[in-house]
N, CA, C and O of each residue as an XYZ file, in Angstrom:
320
protein
N       4.960    -22.794      4.824
C       4.868    -21.367      4.684
C       3.631    -20.884      5.441
O       2.560    -21.485      5.347
N       3.788    -19.806      6.183
C       2.661    -19.236      6.916
C       1.653    -18.637      5.938
O       2.017    -18.144      4.871
N       0.405    -18.691      6.318
C      -0.632    -18.132      5.453
C      -1.433    -17.092      6.227
O      -1.484    -17.110      7.457
N      -2.043    -16.205      5.494
C      -2.938    -15.199      6.059
C      -4.260    -15.257      5.320
O      -4.307    -15.560      4.127
N      -5.321    -14.966      6.030
C      -6.653    -14.965      5.422
C      -6.862    -13.662      4.668
O      -6.499    -12.586      5.144
N      -7.449    -13.775      3.493
C      -7.772    -12.621      2.655
C      -9.168    -12.845      2.101
O      -9.436    -13.872      1.479
N     -10.040    -11.903      2.322
C     -11.401    -12.016      1.824
C     -11.491    -11.266      0.496
O     -11.066    -10.116      0.385
N     -12.049    -11.938     -0.501
C     -12.155    -11.362     -1.842
C     -13.604    -11.480     -2.305
O     -14.234    -12.525     -2.145
N     -14.118    -10.409     -2.871
C     -15.469    -10.437     -3.440
C     -15.346    -10.607     -4.945
O     -14.573     -9.908     -5.599
N     -16.118    -11.547     -5.488
C     -16.076    -11.837     -6.922
C     -17.481    -11.838     -7.498
O     -18.455    -12.135     -6.807
N     -17.565    -11.504     -8.759
C     -18.828    -11.643     -9.476
C     -19.160    -13.141     -9.539
O     -18.254    -13.974     -9.590
N     -20.433    -13.479     -9.534
C     -20.822    -14.886     -9.544
C     -20.196    -15.696    -10.678
O     -19.813    -16.848    -10.472
N     -20.088    -15.104    -11.885
C     -19.511    -15.874    -12.996
C     -18.037    -16.210    -12.753
O     -17.557    -17.255    -13.192
N     -17.315    -15.320    -12.050
C     -15.914    -15.618    -11.736
C     -15.833    -16.727    -10.682
O     -14.993    -17.622    -10.782
N     -16.693    -16.667     -9.691
C     -16.722    -17.710     -8.658
C     -17.053    -19.061     -9.290
O     -16.440    -20.066     -8.930
N     -17.993    -19.111    -10.210
C     -18.341    -20.358    -10.892
C     -17.163    -20.861    -11.726
O     -16.924    -22.065    -11.818
N     -16.444    -19.940    -12.323
C     -15.277    -20.315    -13.133
C     -14.217    -20.963    -12.248
O     -13.616    -21.966    -12.631
N     -13.986    -20.392    -11.063
C     -13.018    -20.970    -10.128
C     -13.491    -22.338     -9.670
O     -12.701    -23.282     -9.624
N     -14.756    -22.459     -9.332
C     -15.301    -23.748     -8.896
C     -15.168    -24.805     -9.994
O     -14.888    -25.970     -9.710
N     -15.367    -24.399    -11.228
C     -15.214    -25.321    -12.355
C     -13.762    -25.787    -12.475
O     -13.505    -26.963    -12.737
N     -12.825    -24.878    -12.286
C     -11.399    -25.238    -12.351
C     -11.040    -26.208    -11.237
O     -10.238    -27.118    -11.444
N     -11.619    -26.027    -10.068
C     -11.364    -26.928     -8.943
C     -11.946    -28.309     -9.242
O     -11.289    -29.325     -9.018
N     -13.176    -28.342     -9.747
C     -13.835    -29.620    -10.053
C     -13.112    -30.388    -11.147
O     -13.129    -31.619    -11.159
N     -12.481    -29.672    -12.063
C     -11.776    -30.357    -13.150
C     -10.474    -30.983    -12.671
O      -9.805    -31.692    -13.424
N     -10.118    -30.721    -11.424
C      -8.937    -31.366    -10.858
C      -7.666    -30.559    -10.961
O      -6.598    -31.027    -10.565
N      -7.764    -29.359    -11.485
C      -6.549    -28.562    -11.641
C      -6.083    -27.906    -10.349
O      -4.909    -27.561    -10.212
N      -7.006    -27.733     -9.398
C      -6.683    -27.032     -8.163
C      -7.380    -27.725     -7.001
O      -8.438    -28.328     -7.175
N      -6.785    -27.637     -5.821
C      -7.381    -28.296     -4.660
C      -8.407    -27.425     -3.950
O      -9.257    -27.931     -3.218
N      -8.326    -26.105     -4.167
C      -9.234    -25.185     -3.490
C      -9.195    -23.825     -4.188
O      -8.373    -23.588     -5.073
N     -10.093    -22.945     -3.772
C     -10.077    -21.578     -4.302
C      -8.774    -20.888     -3.900
O      -8.226    -20.105     -4.676
N      -8.281    -21.169     -2.711
C      -7.010    -20.585     -2.263
C      -5.862    -21.027     -3.159
O      -4.999    -20.223     -3.512
N      -5.853    -22.306     -3.525
C      -4.821    -22.828     -4.421
C      -4.905    -22.136     -5.780
O      -3.882    -21.776     -6.364
N      -6.107    -21.955     -6.271
C      -6.329    -21.288     -7.554
C      -5.794    -19.856     -7.525
O      -5.051    -19.449     -8.417
N      -6.172    -19.099     -6.501
C      -5.749    -17.700     -6.392
C      -4.238    -17.612     -6.186
O      -3.588    -16.746     -6.772
N      -3.674    -18.485     -5.370
C      -2.223    -18.481     -5.156
C      -1.488    -18.736     -6.468
O      -0.454    -18.120     -6.729
N      -2.011    -19.632     -7.290
C      -1.404    -19.900     -8.599
C      -1.478    -18.663     -9.486
O      -0.509    -18.333    -10.169
N      -2.609    -17.981     -9.482
C      -2.740    -16.743    -10.262
C      -1.713    -15.701     -9.816
O      -1.089    -15.043    -10.648
N      -1.543    -15.555     -8.511
C      -0.597    -14.570     -7.984
C       0.834    -14.939     -8.377
O       1.602    -14.079     -8.810
N       1.194    -16.223     -8.225
C       2.546    -16.660     -8.629
C       2.784    -16.420    -10.111
O       3.852    -15.946    -10.498
N       1.804    -16.741    -10.942
C       1.954    -16.532    -12.386
C       2.082    -15.051    -12.722
O       2.858    -14.679    -13.602
N       1.338    -14.219    -12.037
C       1.432    -12.775    -12.266
C       2.820    -12.267    -11.878
O       3.409    -11.443    -12.577
N       3.329    -12.765    -10.764
C       4.672    -12.367    -10.323
C       5.731    -12.787    -11.331
O       6.634    -12.010    -11.643
N       5.629    -14.005    -11.842
C       6.567    -14.471    -12.876
C       6.463    -13.624    -14.134
O       7.473    -13.326    -14.772
N       5.244    -13.238    -14.491
C       5.028    -12.401    -15.666
C       5.703    -11.044    -15.498
O       6.326    -10.535    -16.430
N       5.578    -10.461    -14.307
C       6.238     -9.183    -14.047
C       7.749     -9.321    -14.104
O       8.431     -8.437    -14.622
N       8.288    -10.432    -13.572
C       9.732    -10.666    -13.625
C      10.195    -10.812    -15.065
O      11.237    -10.278    -15.446
N       9.424    -11.533    -15.860
C       9.767    -11.705    -17.270
C       9.720    -10.375    -18.007
O      10.603    -10.077    -18.811
N       8.690     -9.572    -17.737
C       8.600     -8.248    -18.355
C       9.832     -7.410    -18.016
O      10.375     -6.716    -18.875
N      10.265     -7.478    -16.759
C      11.451     -6.732    -16.339
C      12.693     -7.215    -17.094
O      13.488     -6.404    -17.569
N      12.855     -8.529    -17.201
C      14.018     -9.079    -17.914
C      13.987     -8.713    -19.397
O      15.023     -8.402    -19.983
N      12.803     -8.751    -20.000
C      12.688     -8.377    -21.410
C      13.028     -6.902    -21.619
O      13.731     -6.552    -22.567
N      12.531     -6.045    -20.737
C      12.843     -4.614    -20.840
C      14.331     -4.379    -20.645
O      14.927     -3.543    -21.325
N      14.929     -5.112    -19.720
C      16.367     -5.000    -19.484
C      17.142     -5.425    -20.727
O      18.116     -4.774    -21.105
N      16.718     -6.503    -21.355
C      17.374     -6.975    -22.572
C      17.233     -5.986    -23.712
O      18.191     -5.731    -24.441
N      16.041     -5.428    -23.868
C      15.827     -4.452    -24.931
C      16.660     -3.191    -24.723
O      17.074     -2.544    -25.686
N      16.902     -2.851    -23.466
C      17.673     -1.663    -23.173
C      19.172     -1.891    -23.108
O      19.926     -0.964    -22.812
N      19.612     -3.107    -23.380
C      21.027     -3.440    -23.204
C      21.895     -3.090    -24.405
O      23.102     -3.328    -24.384
N      21.309     -2.541    -25.428
C      22.099     -2.156    -26.595
C      21.606     -2.848    -27.846
O      20.612     -3.574    -27.834
N      22.324     -2.605    -28.919
C      21.896     -3.200    -30.184
C      22.167     -4.703    -30.190
O      23.110     -5.185    -29.562
N      21.344     -5.402    -30.889
C      21.467     -6.851    -30.967
C      22.419     -7.287    -32.063
O      22.940     -6.477    -32.831
N      22.627     -8.579    -32.110
C      23.463     -9.148    -33.161
C      22.651    -10.213    -33.886
O      21.679    -10.743    -33.349
N      23.056    -10.512    -35.090
C      22.465    -11.626    -35.819
C      23.488    -12.760    -35.797
O      24.513    -12.693    -36.477
N      23.205    -13.800    -35.014
C      24.180    -14.884    -34.908
C      24.329    -15.636    -36.228
O      23.348    -15.950    -36.903
N      25.570    -15.910    -36.570
C      25.852    -16.692    -37.772
C      26.501    -18.004    -37.351
O      26.560    -18.307    -36.160
N      26.983    -18.777    -38.300
C      27.583    -20.078    -37.985
C      28.796    -19.930    -37.074
O      29.001    -20.755    -36.184
N      29.600    -18.896    -37.281
C      30.780    -18.684    -36.440
C      30.391    -18.397    -34.998
O      31.040    -18.872    -34.066
N      29.329    -17.618    -34.818
C      28.847    -17.290    -33.476
C      28.511    -18.582    -32.724
O      28.953    -18.785    -31.593
N      27.722    -19.455    -33.369
C      27.308    -20.699    -32.708
C      28.475    -21.653    -32.515
O      28.524    -22.367    -31.513
N      29.403    -21.681    -33.440
C      30.594    -22.529    -33.295
C      31.415    -22.060    -32.098
O      31.913    -22.881    -31.327
N      31.557    -20.748    -31.938
C      32.299    -20.210    -30.793
C      31.592    -20.540    -29.476
O      32.242    -20.896    -28.492
N      30.272    -20.421    -29.459
C      29.502    -20.754    -28.254
C      29.670    -22.227    -27.892
O      29.866    -22.568    -26.725
N      29.591    -23.100    -28.902
C      29.732    -24.533    -28.660
C      31.124    -24.840    -28.156
O      31.271    -25.640    -27.232
N      32.155    -24.233    -28.731
C      33.531    -24.469    -28.292
C      33.718    -24.009    -26.831
O      34.392    -24.681    -26.050
N      33.126    -22.882    -26.477
C      33.249    -22.386    -25.119
C      32.567    -23.328    -24.121
O      33.077    -23.551    -23.023
N      31.412    -23.877    -24.510
C      30.726    -24.827    -23.627
C      31.506    -26.117    -23.482
O      31.607    -26.664    -22.384
N      32.054    -26.605    -24.573
C      32.859    -27.837    -24.531
C      34.069    -27.628    -23.611
O      34.402    -28.490    -22.798
N      34.715    -26.468    -23.755
C      35.859    -26.146    -22.922
C      35.468    -26.061    -21.450
O      36.214    -26.499    -20.574
N      34.294    -25.495    -21.187
C      33.818    -25.311    -19.808
C      33.544    -26.647    -19.121
O      33.837    -26.796    -17.935
N      32.989    -27.619    -19.839
C      32.648    -28.912    -19.231
C      33.808    -29.906    -19.254
O      33.755    -30.945    -18.595
N      34.830    -29.590    -19.998
C      36.000    -30.504    -20.077
C      36.928    -30.326    -18.911
O      37.949    -31.009    -18.825
C-alpha cells in the first residue's frame, strides 16, 4: 500500500506514551501506532453506524426456545 508523509505535533506526554507502546513491543514505529489508532477509529465508526441502523430497524423481539430451534433447523438445512 502506498504511504504519504503526515507531520503531527503532540504534547510531550503523548509522544512518551507512544514511545512506551513501541518499546513494549506492541508496535514497530510511531507510524504503526498511529495507523492502528486510525483503523480502530474507522472500525468504531462503522460499528456505530451498524448499531444505529439496527436500532432504527424497528421493534425488537425476545427470542424464545422456538425462535432458536427454528434458527438451528434453518442452519442445518442450509449446510445439508
